[in-house]
C-alpha positions in Angstrom: -65.8 15.7 18.3 -65.3 16.8 14.7 -62.3 19.0 14.3 -62.3 22.0 11.9 -61.7 20.6 8.4 -62.2 17.0 9.6 -62.6 14.6 6.6 -65.8 12.6 6.5 -65.3 9.1 4.9 -69.1 8.8 4.4 -69.6 11.8 2.1 -65.9 12.0 1.0 -65.8 15.7 2.0 -65.3 18.0 5.0 -67.6 17.1 7.9 -70.9 19.0 7.7 -71.6 18.4 11.4 -75.3 19.1 12.4 -76.5 18.8 8.9 -75.5 15.1 8.9 -77.8 12.4 10.3 -74.7 10.6 11.7 -73.8 13.6 13.8 -75.1 12.8 17.3 -75.0 14.0 20.8 -73.4 11.7 23.3 -74.1 12.2 27.0 -73.1 10.1 29.9 -70.0 9.4 32.1 -66.6 8.4 30.8 -65.8 5.2 32.7 -62.1 5.7 32.5 -62.0 9.2 34.0 -65.4 9.4 35.8 -66.0 12.8 34.1 -69.3 13.7 32.5 -69.4 13.5 28.7 -71.8 15.8 26.9 -70.6 16.5 23.3 -71.6 16.3 19.7 -69.7 14.1 17.3 -69.8 11.7 14.4 -71.4 8.3 15.2 -68.8 6.6 13.1 -66.1 8.2 15.2 -67.8 7.3 18.5 -68.2 3.6 17.4 -64.9 2.2 18.8 -65.6 3.7 22.3 -69.2 2.5 22.2 -68.3 -1.0 21.2 -65.8 -1.3 24.0 -68.4 0.0 26.5 -71.0 -2.5 25.1 -68.5 -5.3 25.5 -67.8 -4.3 29.1 -71.5 -4.2 29.9 -72.1 -7.6 28.3 -69.2 -9.0 30.4 -70.7 -7.6 33.6 -74.1 -9.0 32.7 -72.6 -12.4 32.1 -70.9 -12.3 35.6 -74.2 -11.3 37.2 -76.0 -14.2 35.5 -73.4 -16.6 36.6 -73.6 -15.4 40.2 -77.4 -15.8 40.1 -77.0 -19.3 38.7 -74.6 -20.3 41.4 -77.0 -19.0 44.1 -79.9 -21.0 42.6 -77.8 -24.1 42.5 -76.8 -23.7 46.2 -80.5 -23.2 47.0 -81.5 -26.3 45.0 -78.8 -28.4 46.7 -80.0 -27.3 50.2 -83.6 -28.2 49.3 -82.6 -31.5 47.8 -80.6 -32.3 51.0 -83.5 -31.4 53.2 -85.9 -33.6 51.2 -83.4 -36.5 51.3 -83.0 -36.2 55.0 -86.8 -36.1 55.4 -87.3 -39.2 53.3 -84.5 -41.1 55.2 -86.2 -40.3 58.5 -89.8 -41.1 57.3 -91.6 -44.2 58.1 -93.7 -45.7 55.3 -96.7 -47.9 55.9 -98.4 -49.7 53.1 -102.0 -50.5 53.8 -104.3 -52.9 52.1 -103.5 -55.8 49.8 -102.8 -59.4 50.7 -99.2 -60.2 51.3 
């Protein structure tokens, strides 16, 4: 990702690429294009793209959790309704005691 002569704001010099601890290999799939990504670059330069990807993953996780919650609520409602119908149709007898 570093271009020839790219300026590094961390060391205030030209990028030293693999000699730098911040120079990482990023491998995966570009969500926008669907193409495979397998390149070396500065972690600082990758940061905006990785933050956007992280936000998208968090949004998807929130939607999945909300969907699971809605399914659980529907199940609980069905169970509560079945129990209420069972109680309404039940006959109770109290034994013992003087009335």
